N, C-alpha and C positions, 0 to 999 in steps of 0.2 A: 184655500184648500184646507180641509179639516176631517183628520181621522182619528180613530179612538177606539180602544180596545180594553178588555179587564185586565187586571194585574193582581198577583197574590197579595193579599193584605197583611202578610207575616212580615213585611220590610218596608221601610219608608222609600218612597219615589223620589227621583231628583227631577228638577226641572233646570232648562237651559235655555237662554235667550241669545240670539246672535244678530248681530246688524253689521251690514258692510255693503260695499258697491255689489249690485248684482252681476253674476258671472255664472257661465257653466259649470256643473260639477258641485255645486257646493251642499246642496242636499245629499247628493251620493256620497260625498266625502265624510260629512257629519254623521249621517246614519250609519256609515261604515264603522266609525269610531264606536258607536254605541253596541254593533253587532260583534267588534274586536273583544268587547269586554264581557260578551254573553248576554248583553241587555236586550228587552224587548220595548219598543216604542208604544207608550199608551195613549199618547196625544200628539197632534202634530198640526200647528198653523203656521203659515206662511204667506208673505205678500211682498210683492214687488211694486215700488211706486213708480209709475211713468212719469211723474214730475221731477223727481230727484234721482231716480235710477238706485235707489238704496233697496236692498233686500232685508227683510224683516223675519225672524223666524222663532217659534216657542215651541220647545219639544220637551215633553213629559216622558220620563223612561222609567221603567222598572228594571234595575241592573244589580247584579251581585257583587257590587264594587262600592267604594266610598267616594263622596264628593270629589276629593283630591284625586282619586284614580282616574275620574271621568275627566277631570280637568287636564291631566298629564296627557290623556288620549287623544283630547281634542286640540291640545296644543299645536302640533303640527299644521292642523287644519286651519286653526286661527291664524296662525303666521302666514300661511300659503295665500288665504284670501284677504287678510288684513281687518279680520272681524274683532268688533268690539263684543264681548261675551260675558256672559254671569253663568255661575251653576250654583244652584242652592238645593236644598231640602224642601220637598213640598209640605207645606203647612207650618213652617217654622215662623215662630212669632217674630214680626219686623220689629226692630228698636225705634221707638218713634217719640219724640218730643211734639207737645201739644202746646202751642201759643193761645193765650185767651186774653180776653178783656172783660165786658160785662155781661155779654150775651150768654146763655147758659144752655140753650137748645141744643146747639151742635156738641158741645162738650158732653152734656148728659147722653146723648144719643151715642156718640162714640165708645163712652165708658160702660154704658148699658149692654153694648154689642160685643164688646171685649169681656166683660164679666159673664156674658151669657154663652161665650164661646163661638159667637157667630163671626167674629172678626177678630184674625189672628195677629195681634200686635203686643208688644210688650212696651208699656209706658212708664219710663222711670221718673218722669216729672210732667207736670204741668206749670208752665212759667206764664204770669199773667202780670199785666200792669195795673189791674183792680183786682180786688179779692172777693169778687162777686161769686166766684165758682168755688171757694175755699172748702164749703160744706159738702158740696157736690164730691169734690175730689176725697175728703175725709170718708164721706159714706162708701165709696167705692175702693178705698185703701190705697189710693195713688197720691204720692208727695206732690204738694202744692207750694210754690214759692211766688210771694206778691212783692213785685218790683214797680212803684210808682213811677211814670213819667210825666214830669213836669216841664221840661225843657231838654235843648239840645244834648247837654250832659247826661241827663237821664237816661235819654234814648241810646246814646253810645255806650253806656254802661249795660244797659239792658241787652244790647246786642253783642257786646262782650261776654255776657253772661250766656247767651244762646251758644256761642262759639264754644266757650268753656263745657257746656253740657253735651254737646255734639262730639267734642273730643272725648270726655271723660267716660260716656256711656256708649260711644262708637255708634251714634245715631244714623240710621238708614234714611229716615224720614222726617221732615218737620211738617206739622199740620197748623195752619193758621185758623182755628176754629173760630171764625169771625173774630179774629185779632183785629183791631180796629186801628192799626197804625201801619204806615208805608215803611216797609223795610228800606234800608239805605241799598244803593246800586251795589255796593261792595259785598254785603251779605247776600244779595240777591244772586251774584255770580259765585260766591261761595257755596250756595245751595242749589245752584241749578241743577234741574233734573231730579231734585228729591225733596222739594218743597211745593205742597198743594195748599191752595187758596180756595173759599168758597164766596160767591157773592150772589145776591139777587140778581136777575137779568128779566127786565120789562122790555115790552114793546109797547109804545117807546120807553127809552130808557129815562130813569130819574136818578139824580144825582143829589147830593148834599143831605140835608137834614130831612127825616120823615118821608122817604120815598113811599111809604105805604099810602100815607096822607095824600101825598101828589098824585098816586095812581087811582086812588078813589075820585080825587076831584076830575080826573080826565077821564073816568070811567073805563078803565082796562077792561079787556076781555080775556086775559090770561097773564099768570105770573109764573116765573121761572126761575132756576138757579143754574149756575154754571161753576163746574169744579176744573180748576186748571193749574197748570204749573206757574210757579212765581218766576217773573222775569224782571228786568229793569224797566220795563214798559208795563205801566200800571194796568192790571186787570187785563192785559193783552196776551198772555202766555199761552202756551198750547193747550187746548181744551182736551180734558179728560172725559168728563160726563155731563150731560145736562137733562133736565127735566123741566115740565112745564104742566100746569093746572089750569083749567078752564075756570072761569069766574063771570058774575054778572053784575048787573046794576044794584042787586038786592044786598050785595055784601058791604058790610061796614069796614072802616079802616082797621079796626080791632081784628075783625076776622080776616080780612086781607092778610094783615100781619102772622095771624096764626097758620094760615094756610101756606103762607110764604115761608115761614120758618120750618113747618114741616117739610117741605120742599127742599130747603137749603140742607137740613139735617139729613135727609134721605140721599140726596146727589153727593154730599160730601163722604157720606159713609160708603156709597157704591164706589166712587172714585178710589178712596183709600184701599177697597178690598181689592179692586182690581189691579192697583199699583203692588201691593203686599203679595200679590199672586204671580207677579213677574207678567202680567197681562197687557202692560203699557211700555210702548217703544216709541221713542222719539224719532221723527222724520222731519227735520226741519223745524219750519214754524207749527207742525201739526203733530199730532199722536196716531200710532198705529195700536188699536185696542183689540186684542184677541180675546174674546168672551167666551 
């Protein structure tokens, strides 16, 4: 279901997301709370999963009230139906920590679109285990911190620094912008539902060093990328966005890499945009994405 209408531009709109077990009367109760505040629904998407029985809803409203007032009005509904809910201001920059290694394409793409106003993020820090992205960060005016990882102790210290930054800056999203290190199971659990990773996805799949050279040798016909939530199962978290590009036998390994990196950058950016606009809701091992 999808409905939308125009709203006055003089005041910010609010967006609410709601997830719970499906039951009669949820939509009526939620919309009733909006009406009680004199609000107008400008966008509504909802979905009920036949597999899990979970109800998901994204509601955008123009309401002459604050976020806190809408939260208070929704509180009895949330309690009645056992809803997990969020209420936010549409377009508010999401506080985001970027983790990086040596690759620059994803970091550059994200910072460019933030600077251009096309991606609503607030990036207080880029934390990296190599210094390759330092000049990019400086160019865009984003603080950069380099902490080498040469062994288990360094990895533990790096992850402790991640935790510290998350707490200090009230981080809402952690992005692995081709951060080529596996996060510990403990950190994966701590960042559950708010950590997004990007990786290439070939058919067939190639792992290890030089995947594009492997793909060239096998004559792949398409190159793709997958953005997903990070879980303790490596590269198997709920998928948010995927893209694919057709290629043929004329492409060199370098050309395949260029195409692949462009696809990775675009896919990661799209996934982050969807998440920052509260369009991605978890439904077990998969996602509900309201576009």
